[in-house]
C-alpha positions as CSV (number, residue, x, y, z in Angstrom):
1,X,96.8,119.8,102.9
2,X,94.9,121.3,105.8
3,X,91.7,119.4,106.8
4,X,88.4,120.8,105.7
5,X,87.0,121.8,109.1
6,X,83.3,121.1,109.3
7,X,83.3,122.5,112.9
8,X,83.6,125.9,111.4
9,X,80.3,127.6,110.3
10,X,81.8,128.5,106.9
11,X,84.5,127.5,104.5
12,X,87.7,129.5,104.4
13,X,88.0,131.8,101.5
14,X,90.0,130.6,98.5
15,X,92.6,133.3,99.2
16,X,93.2,132.0,102.7
17,X,93.0,128.3,101.8
18,X,94.5,128.0,98.3
19,X,96.3,131.3,97.7
20,X,93.9,132.2,94.8
21,X,94.8,135.1,92.6
22,X,92.6,137.1,90.1
23,X,95.3,138.9,88.1
24,X,98.6,137.7,86.6
25,X,100.1,137.5,83.1
26,X,103.0,135.6,81.6
27,X,103.3,132.1,80.2
28,X,101.4,129.0,81.4
29,X,104.7,127.3,82.3
30,X,105.8,130.2,84.4
31,X,102.5,130.2,86.3
32,X,102.7,126.4,86.8
33,X,106.3,126.8,88.1
34,X,105.3,129.5,90.6
35,X,102.2,127.6,91.9
36,X,102.1,125.5,94.9
37,X,102.2,122.1,93.1
38,X,105.5,123.0,91.3
39,X,108.3,120.9,92.9
40,X,106.2,120.7,96.0
41,X,107.1,124.2,97.0
42,X,104.2,124.4,99.5
43,X,101.6,122.0,100.7
44,X,98.7,124.5,100.3
45,X,98.1,128.0,99.1
46,X,99.6,129.7,102.1
47,X,103.1,131.1,101.6
48,X,103.5,130.2,97.9
49,X,105.8,132.4,95.9
50,X,103.1,133.3,93.5
51,X,102.1,137.0,93.8
52,X,99.3,138.7,91.9
53,X,99.4,142.2,90.3
54,X,97.1,144.9,91.7
55,X,95.2,147.0,89.2
56,X,93.9,150.5,89.9
57,X,90.2,149.5,89.4
58,X,87.9,146.6,88.6
59,X,85.0,146.5,86.3
60,X,81.8,144.8,87.5
61,X,81.9,141.1,88.0
62,X,79.9,138.5,90.0
63,X,80.2,137.5,93.6
64,X,80.1,134.5,96.0
65,X,76.4,135.1,96.7
66,X,75.5,134.4,93.1
67,X,77.4,131.1,93.2
68,X,75.3,130.1,96.2
69,X,72.3,131.1,94.2
70,X,73.3,128.9,91.3
71,X,74.2,125.9,93.6
72,X,71.9,125.8,96.7
73,X,69.2,127.6,94.8
74,X,69.2,124.8,92.2
75,X,68.6,122.0,94.6
76,X,65.2,120.3,94.0
77,X,62.9,119.9,97.0
78,X,64.7,122.8,98.8
79,X,64.3,126.5,99.0
80,X,67.1,129.2,99.2
81,X,66.4,132.3,101.2
82,X,68.6,135.3,100.3
83,X,68.9,137.3,103.4
84,X,69.6,140.5,101.5
85,X,68.2,143.6,99.8
86,X,66.0,142.7,96.8
87,X,68.7,143.9,94.4
88,X,70.7,140.8,95.2
89,X,67.9,138.7,93.6
90,X,68.3,140.2,90.2
91,X,70.2,137.2,88.8
92,X,67.3,134.9,89.7
93,X,66.0,135.5,86.2
94,X,69.0,134.0,84.4
95,X,69.4,131.2,86.9
96,X,65.8,130.2,86.6
97,X,66.2,130.0,82.8
98,X,69.4,127.8,83.2
99,X,67.7,125.6,85.8
100,X,64.7,124.9,83.6
101,X,66.9,124.1,80.5
102,X,69.0,121.8,82.7
103,X,66.0,120.0,84.1
104,X,64.7,119.4,80.6
105,X,68.0,118.2,79.2
106,X,68.3,115.6,82.0
107,X,64.7,114.4,81.7
108,X,63.4,115.9,84.9
109,X,60.1,117.7,85.5
110,X,60.6,121.3,84.4
111,X,59.9,123.8,87.2
112,X,61.0,127.1,88.5
113,X,63.7,127.7,91.1
114,X,62.5,128.3,94.6
115,X,64.4,131.3,95.9
116,X,62.9,133.8,98.4
117,X,64.3,137.2,99.6
118,X,64.0,138.8,103.0
119,X,63.9,142.2,101.1
120,X,66.0,144.1,103.6
121,X,65.5,147.9,103.7
122,X,67.3,150.9,105.2
123,X,65.4,150.4,108.4
124,X,66.6,146.8,108.7
125,X,70.2,148.0,108.2
126,X,69.7,150.1,111.4
127,X,67.6,147.8,113.6
128,X,68.6,144.3,112.2
129,X,66.9,141.9,109.9
130,X,66.5,138.7,112.0
131,X,62.7,139.1,112.5
132,X,62.3,139.3,108.7
133,X,64.4,136.2,108.3
134,X,62.2,134.3,110.8
135,X,59.1,135.4,109.0
136,X,60.5,134.4,105.7
137,X,61.5,130.9,106.9
138,X,58.0,130.4,108.3
139,X,56.4,131.6,105.0
140,X,58.7,129.3,103.0
141,X,57.8,126.4,105.2
142,X,54.1,127.1,105.0
143,X,54.1,127.5,101.2
144,X,56.5,124.8,100.0
145,X,57.1,122.3,102.9
146,X,60.7,121.8,101.6
147,X,63.1,119.0,102.7
148,X,65.8,121.6,103.4
149,X,66.1,125.4,103.6
150,X,69.3,127.2,102.7
151,X,69.9,130.8,104.0
152,X,72.5,132.8,102.1
153,X,73.9,135.9,103.6
154,X,74.8,139.1,101.8
155,X,77.1,142.1,102.0
156,X,74.3,143.9,103.9
157,X,73.8,141.2,106.5
158,X,77.6,140.9,106.9
159,X,77.8,144.6,107.6
160,X,75.0,144.7,110.3
161,X,76.2,141.4,111.8
162,X,72.9,139.4,111.8
163,X,73.4,136.1,113.7
164,X,72.0,133.9,110.9
165,X,73.6,130.8,112.3
166,X,71.5,130.9,115.5
167,X,68.2,131.5,113.6
168,X,69.1,128.6,111.3
169,X,69.7,126.3,114.3
170,X,66.5,127.5,116.0
171,X,64.4,126.6,112.9
172,X,66.2,123.3,112.2
173,X,64.9,122.1,115.6
174,X,61.5,123.7,115.2
175,X,60.8,122.4,111.6
176,X,62.7,119.1,111.8
177,X,64.6,119.7,108.5
178,X,68.0,121.1,107.8
179,X,68.1,124.9,107.8
180,X,71.5,125.6,106.4
181,X,73.3,128.9,106.9
182,X,75.7,129.9,104.0
183,X,78.1,132.7,104.6
184,X,78.5,134.2,101.2
185,X,78.9,137.9,101.6
186,X,80.2,139.4,98.4
187,X,83.2,141.0,100.1
188,X,84.2,137.8,101.9
189,X,86.3,136.8,98.9
190,X,87.7,138.5,95.8
191,X,86.6,135.6,93.6
192,X,83.2,134.2,93.1
193,X,84.3,130.6,93.3
194,X,84.4,130.8,97.1
195,X,80.6,130.7,96.8
196,X,80.9,127.1,95.4
197,X,82.8,126.2,98.5
198,X,80.3,127.8,100.9
199,X,77.4,125.9,99.4
200,X,79.4,122.7,99.5
201,X,80.5,123.3,103.1
202,X,76.9,123.7,104.2
203,X,75.8,120.6,102.4
204,X,78.6,118.6,103.9
205,X,77.9,119.9,107.4
206,X,74.1,119.7,107.5
207,X,72.7,117.4,104.7
208,X,75.1,114.5,103.9
209,X,74.3,111.4,106.0
210,X,76.8,111.2,108.8
211,X,76.7,107.5,109.3
212,X,75.5,105.7,106.2
213,X,74.1,102.2,106.8
214,X,75.6,100.9,103.5
215,X,77.9,101.6,100.6
216,X,76.5,101.7,97.1
217,X,79.5,100.2,95.4
218,X,78.3,101.1,91.9
219,X,77.4,104.7,92.7
220,X,79.7,107.6,91.7
221,X,79.1,111.2,92.8
222,X,79.6,113.5,89.8
223,X,80.1,117.2,90.8
224,X,78.8,119.4,88.0
225,X,76.7,122.3,87.0
226,X,73.7,122.0,84.6
227,X,75.5,120.2,81.7
228,X,73.8,117.4,79.6
229,X,74.0,113.8,80.8
230,X,77.3,112.6,79.4
231,X,78.7,110.9,82.5
232,X,75.9,108.3,82.9
233,X,76.4,106.8,79.4
234,X,80.2,106.7,79.9
235,X,80.1,105.1,83.3
236,X,77.5,102.6,82.4
237,X,80.3,100.8,80.5
238,X,82.0,100.3,83.9
239,X,78.7,99.1,85.4
240,X,78.6,102.3,87.5
241,X,75.6,104.6,88.2
242,X,75.9,108.4,88.4
243,X,74.7,110.6,91.3
244,X,74.8,114.2,89.8
245,X,75.4,116.9,92.4
246,X,74.9,119.8,93.3
247,X,72.8,121.5,90.7
248,X,69.4,119.8,90.0
249,X,70.0,117.1,92.7
250,X,67.3,116.4,95.2
251,X,68.0,116.7,98.9
252,X,68.0,112.9,99.2
253,X,70.6,112.7,96.4
254,X,72.8,115.1,98.3
255,X,72.4,113.1,101.5
256,X,73.4,109.8,99.8
257,X,76.8,111.2,98.7
258,X,78.4,109.5,101.7
259,X,77.2,106.1,100.4
260,X,79.0,106.4,97.1
261,X,82.0,104.4,95.9
262,X,83.9,107.5,94.6
263,X,83.6,111.2,93.7
264,X,84.6,112.9,90.4
265,X,84.1,116.4,89.1
266,X,83.8,117.9,85.6
267,X,86.0,120.8,86.8
268,X,88.5,120.9,89.7
269,X,87.7,124.6,90.3
270,X,84.1,123.6,91.1
271,X,84.5,120.2,92.8
272,X,87.6,119.6,94.9
273,X,86.2,121.2,98.1
274,X,83.3,118.9,98.1
275,X,85.2,115.8,96.9
276,X,88.0,116.4,99.5
277,X,85.4,116.9,102.2
278,X,83.6,113.7,101.3
279,X,86.9,111.8,101.5
280,X,88.2,113.3,104.7
281,X,84.9,113.1,106.7
282,X,83.0,110.3,105.1
283,X,85.6,108.0,103.6
284,X,84.4,108.4,100.0
285,X,87.5,108.4,97.8
286,X,87.9,111.2,95.2
287,X,89.3,110.2,91.8
288,X,92.8,111.9,91.9
289,X,93.5,112.1,88.2
290,X,93.5,114.6,85.3
291,X,90.1,116.0,84.3
292,X,88.3,114.0,81.5
293,X,89.2,116.3,78.6
294,X,90.8,115.1,75.4
295,X,91.9,111.5,74.7
296,X,94.8,111.5,77.1
297,X,93.0,113.1,80.0
298,X,89.9,110.8,79.6
299,X,92.1,107.7,79.5
300,X,93.9,108.6,82.7
301,X,90.7,109.6,84.4
302,X,88.9,106.4,83.5
303,X,91.8,104.2,84.6
304,X,92.0,105.9,88.0
305,X,88.2,105.7,88.5
306,X,88.4,102.0,87.5
307,X,91.2,101.4,90.0
308,X,89.2,103.0,92.8
309,X,86.1,101.0,92.0
310,X,87.9,97.8,91.0
311,X,86.8,97.7,87.4
312,X,90.2,97.9,85.5
313,X,89.3,95.2,82.9
314,X,86.0,96.9,82.0
315,X,87.8,100.2,81.6
316,X,90.5,98.9,79.3
317,X,87.9,97.3,77.1
318,X,85.9,100.5,77.0
319,X,88.9,102.6,76.2
320,X,89.9,100.4,73.3
321,X,86.4,100.5,71.8
322,X,86.2,104.3,72.1
323,X,89.6,104.9,70.5
324,X,88.5,102.8,67.5
325,X,85.1,104.5,67.3
326,X,86.1,108.1,67.4
327,X,89.5,107.8,65.5
328,X,88.1,108.3,62.0
329,X,85.9,111.3,63.0
330,X,88.8,113.0,64.8
331,X,91.0,112.7,61.7
332,X,88.2,114.2,59.6
333,X,88.0,117.1,62.0
334,X,91.7,117.6,62.2
335,X,91.9,117.9,58.4
336,X,89.3,120.7,58.5
337,X,90.5,122.5,61.7
338,X,94.3,122.3,61.5
339,X,96.0,125.7,61.3
340,X,93.1,127.6,62.9
341,X,93.8,129.7,66.0
342,X,91.5,129.8,68.9
343,X,91.4,131.8,72.1
344,X,89.9,130.6,75.4
345,X,88.1,132.8,78.0
346,X,86.7,130.7,80.8
347,X,87.2,129.6,84.4
348,X,90.5,128.3,85.5
349,X,90.6,124.4,85.4
350,X,87.9,124.4,82.7
351,X,90.2,126.5,80.4
352,X,93.1,124.0,80.9
353,X,90.9,121.2,79.7
354,X,89.5,123.1,76.7
355,X,93.0,124.0,75.5
356,X,94.0,120.3,75.6
357,X,91.0,119.4,73.5
358,X,91.7,122.2,70.9
359,X,95.3,121.1,70.6
360,X,94.2,117.5,70.0
361,X,92.1,118.9,67.2
362,X,95.2,120.6,65.7
363,X,94.1,124.1,66.6
364,X,96.7,126.5,67.8
365,X,96.1,128.2,71.1
366,X,98.7,130.9,71.8
367,X,96.6,132.8,74.3
368,X,94.1,132.3,77.1
369,X,92.2,134.4,79.6
370,X,91.3,132.5,82.8
371,X,89.1,134.3,85.4
372,X,91.2,133.3,88.4
373,X,94.0,130.9,89.3
374,X,94.2,128.4,92.3
375,X,97.9,127.6,92.9
376,X,96.7,124.3,94.4
377,X,93.4,122.5,94.9
378,X,92.1,121.1,98.2
379,X,93.6,117.6,97.8
380,X,97.1,118.9,97.2
381,X,97.6,115.9,94.9
382,X,99.8,116.6,91.9
383,X,97.7,114.3,89.8
384,X,94.9,116.9,90.0
385,X,97.2,119.8,88.9
386,X,95.4,120.7,85.7
387,X,97.8,123.5,84.6
388,X,100.8,121.2,84.9
389,X,99.0,118.5,83.0
390,X,98.4,120.9,80.2
391,X,101.9,122.2,80.0
392,X,103.6,118.8,80.4
393,X,101.5,117.0,77.8
394,X,100.3,119.6,75.3
395,X,103.0,122.4,75.5
396,X,103.1,125.9,76.8
397,X,100.7,128.8,76.3
398,X,102.8,131.9,75.6
399,X,100.2,134.5,76.6
400,X,98.4,133.3,79.7
401,X,96.4,136.0,81.4
402,X,94.6,135.7,84.7
403,X,91.8,138.3,84.7
404,X,88.6,138.4,86.7
405,X,86.3,138.8,83.7
406,X,87.5,142.3,82.9
407,X,86.3,143.5,79.4
408,X,88.9,146.3,79.1
409,X,91.7,143.6,79.4
410,X,89.8,141.2,77.2
411,X,89.8,143.8,74.4
412,X,93.6,143.9,74.3
413,X,94.0,140.1,74.3
414,X,91.5,139.8,71.4
415,X,93.4,142.4,69.4
416,X,96.8,140.9,70.1
417,X,95.8,137.5,68.9
418,X,93.0,138.2,66.4
419,X,91.9,134.5,66.7
420,X,89.6,132.7,64.2
421,X,87.2,132.1,67.1
422,X,86.9,132.2,70.8
423,X,85.4,129.8,73.3
424,X,83.8,131.5,76.2
425,X,81.9,130.4,79.3
426,X,80.5,133.7,80.7
427,X,78.5,135.0,77.8
428,X,78.7,138.7,78.8
429,X,82.1,139.0,77.1
430,X,81.0,137.4,73.8
431,X,79.5,140.6,72.2
432,X,82.8,142.4,72.5
433,X,84.4,139.7,70.4
434,X,81.6,139.9,67.8
435,X,82.2,143.7,67.6
436,X,85.8,143.0,66.6
437,X,84.6,140.5,63.9
438,X,85.5,137.4,65.9
439,X,82.9,134.6,66.2
440,X,82.3,133.3,69.7
441,X,80.9,130.1,71.1
442,X,79.3,130.6,74.5
443,X,79.6,127.2,76.1
444,X,76.2,126.9,77.7
445,X,76.5,123.1,78.0
446,X,79.5,122.7,80.4
447,X,79.8,119.0,79.4
448,X,80.1,119.5,75.7
449,X,83.9,118.8,75.6
450,X,83.9,116.0,78.2
451,X,85.1,112.5,77.4
452,X,85.8,110.8,74.1
453,X,82.9,112.5,72.4
454,X,84.2,115.9,73.7
455,X,86.7,116.6,70.9
456,X,84.1,115.6,68.3
457,X,81.4,117.8,69.8
458,X,83.7,120.7,70.2
459,X,85.2,120.4,66.7
460,X,81.7,120.3,65.1
461,X,80.7,123.4,67.2
462,X,83.7,125.3,66.0
463,X,82.9,124.5,62.4
464,X,79.3,125.7,63.1
465,X,80.4,129.1,64.6
466,X,83.0,129.6,61.8
467,X,80.0,129.7,59.4
468,X,78.9,132.9,61.2
469,X,82.3,134.5,60.6
470,X,81.0,136.7,57.8
471,X,78.2,138.1,59.9
472,X,80.7,139.1,62.6
473,X,83.0,140.7,60.0
474,X,80.1,142.7,58.7
475,X,79.0,143.6,62.2
476,X,82.5,144.9,63.0
477,X,82.3,147.4,60.1
478,X,79.1,149.0,61.5
479,X,79.7,149.0,65.3
480,X,82.3,150.3,67.7
481,X,83.4,149.4,71.2
482,X,83.2,151.8,74.2
483,X,87.0,152.2,74.7
484,X,89.1,155.2,73.8
485,X,91.6,155.1,70.9
486,X,94.4,155.3,73.5
487,X,93.3,152.2,75.3
488,X,92.6,150.3,72.0
489,X,96.2,151.1,71.0
490,X,97.7,149.3,74.0
491,X,99.3,145.8,73.6
492,X,99.6,144.9,77.3
493,X,96.3,144.1,79.0
494,X,98.1,144.6,82.4
495,X,99.6,148.0,81.5
496,X,97.5,149.9,84.2
497,X,98.5,147.4,86.9
498,X,102.2,147.8,86.0
499,X,101.9,151.6,85.6
500,X,98.9,152.8,87.7
501,X,99.9,156.5,87.2
502,X,98.8,156.3,83.6
503,X,95.2,156.4,84.5
504,X,95.6,160.0,85.8
505,X,97.5,161.3,82.8
506,X,95.8,163.4,80.2
């Protein structure tokens, strides 16, 4: 794989670096075969044979700037400045709620996020907004005295060409703290996950200790979002401590990532840029293994972590104990869940892991919607190929749709499969399922399905949402969706991409 270049001011977009696509349909095995890992067809995303379809339009989605907001904006003891019109700050409301819930679930002091906006206006679009940025940095410093300031760009500042990097460098010297520019214009990438990479690029370049004095041989970086604390109890059995990053970490906890013994992630979509950067530039090995979903994946993940940290015997003892502990509960759940059909609608690598867990519970998964697809991840290591791990160990998925959170396509997939329930990560799609009489489980806790307790947790959640099935059936008889009868009669969610002329026909 190409090196992660910290001399650059920003990360390459996922399209450039990984060959990321946002629309495709077929089987999971076909997608795996066409992707960069398959038979080592290409070392990175450039030049892979995988091509995406092009649709005639896109319904609203989210952008890279929002991912910077939910990463850099959720660092404790820091402030994020959105160098943008005020409308770009609309999502602060939801991210503040998620941040507060996450802090409470981890036992931290509950507080609000610290995000400011330069509030660019039409005049600033003509004459430039750097003076407003300077004033905002000074106001933030005076009010909060943070240990770091992040400055996220926007479509507006990308259009007018404000030199945010030079202002950030100026104030880093003036204030004596990292002032970190993050290039996250919404049009920079067609998928929001590039925003994760931009946040992590800035942290690697400006905050992580360059020459750590020591290694903390029992410390493991865990790249995650706001999920509950499931990794610390697991890794305690290997005499390891957890350094959760990026969300809800302090600036000092981010800085100490270069001192850790290893790096793991709850989801390869979120974590491989940061983990690869830590390995390439700071010598912190990433755990190159399947994600810790399901019994098989968790076994392989723990064994590789133990090998990297020299704790193989402790890992085998823990694995044996956990198999014995959860075995009876898994059998009970399989008896109750076997024969049900589920549908997944989440981010890419996360969906692969959830399908594995559902199939371990005896639940059929014949269809899935993932919001994008990375043909490879930054390490290029086949052991981190989550889609191939799913297909090789749990079987194919016959209807595997890549769709960037498009409700009009989601409707067709729901009607085609009519599942007993759906698991969904981005809650805005869940009401559409309810309108069709299908109960949905919005996965607010990203760590619910992680580790050995994951199948048990997920199985019990499914039983709980199935109890709401009658409510959803009743609801479906009294509400309608917003789509025409013609569109609702379609069976191919990609019909407009394959036949764009249909959109202009009467």
